[in-house]
C-alpha positions as CSV (number, residue, x, y, z in Angstrom):
1,M,0.0,-0.3,0.0
2,N,2.8,2.2,0.8
3,R,4.1,2.0,-2.9
4,E,0.5,2.9,-4.1
5,L,0.9,6.4,-2.6
6,D,3.4,7.1,-5.4
7,Q,0.3,6.7,-7.8
8,F,-1.6,9.5,-5.9
9,P,-1.5,12.6,-8.2
10,T,0.4,15.5,-6.9
11,S,-2.3,17.9,-8.2
12,W,-4.9,16.2,-6.0
13,L,-2.8,17.7,-2.9
14,E,-3.5,21.1,-3.9
15,I,-7.3,20.3,-4.4
16,I,-7.5,18.7,-0.9
17,E,-5.6,21.5,0.7
18,T,-7.8,24.1,-0.6
19,A,-11.1,22.3,-0.2
20,N,-13.6,24.0,2.3
21,Q,-14.2,20.7,3.7
22,V,-12.4,17.3,3.7
23,G,-14.1,14.2,4.8
24,I,-13.5,10.4,4.9
25,S,-15.8,7.4,5.5
26,P,-15.2,5.6,8.6
27,V,-14.7,2.6,6.4
28,S,-11.5,4.2,5.1
29,C,-10.5,4.0,8.8
30,Y,-11.0,0.4,8.9
31,E,-9.2,-0.3,5.7
32,V,-6.2,1.7,7.0
33,A,-6.2,-0.3,10.2
34,L,-6.3,-3.6,8.4
35,A,-3.7,-2.9,5.9
36,Q,-1.6,-1.8,9.0
37,Q,-2.3,-4.9,10.8
38,R,-1.5,-7.1,7.7
39,G,1.8,-5.3,7.2
40,R,0.7,-3.6,3.9
41,L,1.0,-0.1,5.4
42,L,3.6,1.3,7.9
43,L,2.5,3.9,10.2
44,P,4.7,6.0,12.5
45,S,2.6,5.3,15.5
46,P,0.0,2.9,16.7
47,V,-3.0,3.0,14.3
48,N,-5.5,4.6,17.0
49,Q,-2.9,7.4,18.0
50,W,-2.3,7.8,14.1
51,F,-5.9,8.4,13.5
52,Q,-6.3,11.0,16.4
53,E,-3.0,12.7,15.0
54,A,-4.1,12.6,11.5
55,L,-7.7,13.5,11.5
56,S,-8.6,16.3,14.1
57,P,-5.6,18.6,13.9
58,S,-5.9,18.5,10.0
59,G,-9.6,19.3,9.9
60,I,-10.6,16.2,8.2
61,S,-13.9,14.8,9.4
62,L,-15.5,11.4,9.5
63,L,-18.6,11.4,7.6
64,P,-21.3,9.4,9.0
65,L,-22.6,6.1,7.7
66,T,-26.2,6.5,7.2
67,P,-29.2,4.2,6.2
68,A,-29.1,6.5,2.9
69,I,-25.4,5.7,2.3
70,A,-26.2,2.0,2.8
71,S,-29.0,2.0,0.6
72,C,-27.2,3.8,-2.2
73,A,-24.1,1.3,-1.7
74,V,-26.4,-1.7,-2.4
75,N,-27.9,-0.1,-5.4
76,L,-24.8,1.0,-7.2
77,S,-23.8,-0.5,-10.7
78,P,-22.6,-4.2,-10.3
79,I,-19.0,-3.3,-11.0
80,H,-17.5,-5.2,-8.2
81,R,-18.7,-6.5,-4.8
82,D,-16.4,-5.1,-2.3
83,P,-18.8,-3.8,0.4
84,F,-16.4,-1.2,1.8
85,D,-15.5,0.4,-1.5
86,R,-19.2,0.5,-2.4
87,I,-19.7,2.4,1.0
88,I,-17.0,4.9,0.2
89,I,-18.5,5.5,-3.3
90,A,-21.9,5.8,-1.9
91,T,-20.6,8.3,0.9
92,A,-19.2,10.5,-2.1
93,I,-22.4,10.4,-4.0
94,E,-24.6,11.1,-0.9
95,H,-22.7,14.1,0.1
96,Q,-21.8,15.1,-3.5
97,A,-18.4,15.3,-2.7
98,K,-15.1,14.7,-4.9
99,L,-13.7,11.4,-4.4
100,A,-10.0,11.0,-4.5
101,S,-8.9,7.2,-5.2
102,I,-6.3,5.2,-7.1
103,D,-8.5,2.3,-7.3
104,G,-9.0,1.2,-10.8
105,F,-12.6,-0.1,-10.3
106,F,-14.0,3.3,-9.1
107,C,-13.6,5.0,-12.5
108,Q,-15.9,2.2,-14.0
109,Y,-19.0,3.4,-11.8
110,P,-21.0,5.7,-13.9
111,E,-22.5,7.0,-10.6
112,L,-19.1,8.8,-9.9
113,A,-18.7,10.3,-13.5
114,T,-18.8,13.9,-12.1
115,L,-17.4,13.1,-8.5
116,L,-14.3,11.0,-9.2
117,M,-11.2,13.2,-9.2
118,V,-9.0,12.3,-12.2
């Protein structure tokens, strides 16, 4: 996963840094914790401490996982079946938020046509 960060376009950093609000799905926290536990992601501190240091001071908010997001996730185009990715996609759709992802499946979702950062 650390190597995948090299694929994250540098132009996205400016967009994220100048955004009025930056939020993430709680599912993204799960995916970070899981990657760290499996040795796919190296964090400079224990994962709970890293979350505290990474989220609040930077102004990144956790977006709620709502029934509307859950419903949207199960009704997305059948591109792939990863439920966590589908919740992340549905979160962006429900909040009409730009979504930054290097996941190759995300660009296949027609529902993200105007929301996916490219």
